[in-house]
N, C-alpha and C positions, 0 to 999 in steps of 0.2 A: 606603554611599558610601565609596569608596577614599580613603586619605590621600594618594595620589600627586597631584602637581600636575596640573591639567587643561591640556593643551597645545592651542593652535590648530594648524591645518594649517600646515606650514612655508611661509614666503613668502621667496623669494630676494630679496636686495638688488637693487633696480632692476627687479624684475619688474613687467610691465604688468598692470593690472587686467583680469580676464576679461571677455569680451564675445563678440560674433559675430566670427568669423574674417574677415580681409580677403578670403580666398578665397571665402567665402560671399557677401560683398558683391559681388565681381566676377561670380560666377555669377548671382546674383539680378539685378544691374544689367544684365548682358549679355542675359539673358532678357527683362528689362523693355524694353530698347531695341528688340529685335526686335518685340515686341508693339506698342510705341508707333508705330513707323514703318510697319509693314505694315498694321495695322488700319484706318487712315484714309488710306491713300496717295492715292487718287483726288482727295481734297480738297486735298492738297498740290500735286498737279499743276495743278489749277484755280487755286490761289493763285499759282503761278509764272506762269501765263499772264496773270493779271490785273495783274502787276507789271512785265512786260517792256516794251520800247520800243514794241511794236505793240499794247499793251493797250487803247488808245483805240478800236480797232476792235471791241472786245467790248462789246456792249450788253445782254447777257443777265444774269440773276441767276446766282448760284453754281450752283444746282441746274439751271437752264436751260442753262448752259454745260457742265455735266457731262453732261447728256443729249445735247447737241449733239455733243460730242466722241465720245461712245459711238456715235451714229448715223452721223456723217460720217467718222470715222477708225477706227472699230471699238472694241469694249470693251477690247481689250488695250492700246490707246494710253493708257488711264487708268493703266496700271501701268508705263509707260516709265520706265526709270531705276531701277526697284525693286531690280534685281540689285546695283547699286552700293551702295544703302542697306543691303541685307541683308549685304553683305560687310563694311561698316563699322560696323553697328549694335552687334554684340556687343562687339568690342574697344573701341570708343569709349565705350559705356555702362558697360562693366566698369571702365575707368579712371575714368569720371565718378563712379560711385557709391562706388568704393573711395576716391577722393580726397575725396569729400563726407563720408564717415563718418570718415575720418582728420582732416579739417578740423573736424568737429563736436567731436571730442575736444580739439583745440587751442583752439577758440574757446569751449568750454563749452556748446555747443548741445545736447549729449547729457545734460546734467545735468537733474535733476528740475525741473519748472516750465516756464514759457513764455518762450522766448528767440528771438523772430522775427528780431532783428537778427543774432544769432550764426548762426542757421540760414541767413539770406540771405547772409551773408558766406561761410559754408562753401560754399554753392552757387556763388557767384561764383568762388571758388578752383578748384572742380572744372571750371568752364568751360574753363580754360586747357588742361587735359589732354584734355578731350573734343573741343574744336575743332581741336586739332592733328591728330587722326585724321580727323575728319568733314569738314573743309573741302574737301580735294581730291575726296572722293567726292561731296560736295554739288554741286560744279561739274559733274561728269559727269552726275549725276542731272538737274540743271536744264537742261543742254544737250539732254538726251534728251527732256525734257518739252515743248520748244517745238514749235509747230505746223509749222514748216518744218524740223524735225530730220530728217536723212538718215542718222543713225548706226544701224548694224545691231544693235549691242549695246554694253554698257559698255566692253568691251575695245577695240572699234573707236573709240569716242569718246575713250578715254584716249590711244590711239596717235595719233589725228588731232590732237587738241589739243596733245599733247606735241611733235609734229613741226612744227606750224604756229606755235605760240605759245610753246613752251618750258615749263619747270617753273614759271616765274613765274605763268602763267595759273592754276595750281591753288592758288596762295596769295595772289593779288592781293587777294582779299576777306577774308583772315584777320584783319587788324586790325579791319575793320568787323564781322566775325563775332564776334570777342571783345568789341568795344565793344557789340554788340547782346546778346551772350550774358550778359554780366555783369548788367545790369539785368533782363533777361528771367529769368535763373535766380534772382537775388536775390528778385524779386517772386514767382516760382513757389514757391520753397522756403519763403519766409517765410509766404506765403498758405497753402500746404499744411500746414505745421506748426501754424499758427494755427487752421485749420479742424479739424485732427486734435485739437487740444487742446479746441476747442469741442465737438466731437462725442463726446469721451470717450476711453476706454482705447485704447492702442496695444499689442497683445500682444507684438510683437517687441521694442518698446522696454522693456516691462516685464521681459522675460527678461533683457535686458542690465542693467537697473537692479537686478534682484534679485542677479545675479552680482556686480555692482560693490559693492553693499552688503555682501555676504558676504565679498568679498575685503578690503574696507576694514576690516571688523571683525576678520578674521584678522590683518591687518597691525598693527592697533592693539594687539591682545592680545599678539602676539609682541614688539612694541616694549616693552610694559610688562614682560614677562618679562626681556628683555635689560637694560633699565634697572635693574631691581631686582638682577639678578645682578651688574651692574657696580658697583653701590653697596654691595655686600657684604651685602645683605639675603637673598641666596639666591634661589631660584626662587619666584616668586609663585604662591600657591595661589589660584586664582580663586574668587570668591564663588559658592557653589552656587546662590544666587538668580539671579546673572547667567547661570550656565550653564543654569539652568532656563528662562530666557527663550528660549533657543535649542533646548534638548533635552528639555524637559518638567519637571514640578514636582519630580521627585526627582533631577534631573541626568542622567537617561537619556532617550534619544529617545522621544518620545511617538508612539504609533501614530496618534493623532488628527491629528498634523501631516503624516502621510505624503502626504495628497492635495495639500498645498500645497508640500512640499519635495522631492518625488521628483526632478523635473527642471525645474520651473517652466515646463513647456511643454504637457504633455498636458491640463492642467486650466485653461488660459487660453483662453477662447472667442475664436475668430477671427471678426471681423465685416467682411467685404470691402466691404459697401456704404459704410462710412465712408471707405475709401480711394477708392472711386469718386467719391463726392460731393466730397471734399476735392481729389482730383486734377483733376476736371473744373473746379471753381472756380478752382484755381490755374493750370491751363493757359489758361483763357479770359482771366484777368486779365493773365497774363504776355504772351500773344499780342497783346493790345491795346496794352499799354505799349510793347512793342518793335517794333511794326509799321513805324514810319518807317525804322528802321535795316535792317529786313528788306527793305524796298523797295530801298534803296541797295545792299544786298548782292546782291540778285537782278540788279539792273542791271549791277553790276560783273562778275558771273559769266557773264552771257549776252550782253553788249554786242558781243563779237567776232563773234557770229553775224549781226549787223546791220551789220558793217563799221565799228564805233565802237570807239575806244580812249581812254577817259577815266578820270581819277582820281577820287578821292572828292569833291573840291570841285566838279569839273566836273559830276559826276552830280547833286549837290545843286542846282546852278544850273539844269541842264536841267529837273529835276522842277519847280522853282519857276516857271521860265519857261513851261513847257508846261501844267502842271496846277495851279499854285498850291500852297498848303499842303495842300490836299485830296489831292494826289498822293502824299503820304507815307502815306496810309491806303488806298491801292489794295490790294485783296485782303484787307482787314482782316476782313471777314465770313467769307470762306473760311478765313482763318487761324484765327479763333476757332472755327469749326466743325470745323476739323482738330485744333487743339491741345487743346481741351477734352477730347474723348473720348480722344485719343491719350495725354495725360498721365494721364488716369484709368486707361487700360490699363497704362501704364508703372508708376505707383505701386502699383496693385493687384497686378500681377505681381511687382514688386520686394518688396513687403511679404510677399506670400504665400510666395514662394520662400525668402526670408530666414527667415520663421517656420518653415517646414518643415525647412530645413537646420540651423537653430539648435537 
């Protein structure tokens, strides 16, 4: 064993702990957004139809309405407005997950243990970034999903709405969308993280946790060296037993540890079914909780197609007058059927891409 002091890897003052890069979060999040919206899009279209002003004319079940639209309007009608969703899904979800991961660090949701409130708060913060991009595109999508829609494509819809109603039409529902998105995302993220904890290990989170622990240990050891040097004691020679805990019994790296310490990646088993189960449960729970505000949002975004121009309170009064409190749960079954699998697609894709790229 050499008499030279053992130095930890140098840590710059103010350096951030290692983890998955924000770029990785953005790529994984954008990919997840595409999978989420495209995979179950026909159910989203049926959900929109069940929430609009002429929804009382629909007496069929969700599946029955889906088959009816396919037969009477053609199968492609089920995908009306998808081009707008595809255009916005990647950038909106890239911002969404990058903001979520950054917020997790700020709230402590990324620390070891179960932190559903912190995770939910982080998700709520991410909504502000996501909805700023997605709301105008959601207006185009829903206008194209209506039974009486005459728009040829997303660009035609955008130009027509802009010329007839102005920029305001694309952001009229933004406050409602955010008000809906905050509880929706808080419930979704808290439920997802809780179910993930219940189901067991999360490989990508373990990678980040391992890197953080290594970084914190390096920082602590360098601070000890600096403190001893400043006090006139000279450089601290670390206890060989402490070094052995990281590098083997004789202070040298043990080959027995190679499998665990090479990269913290290749030897962690990935179990996608856990993300599917947790994502599906989280999506279904969030969809049900936020459905009343989703009904209001849909009315605000589509009412101009029926010659109506009402604000939030007027829409609420109309729903109560025409349908009672049950009106706020129109399309709930379709929304749960859409959001459950969609969120499962989203989280599974996000965690997998993040795991691969990390």
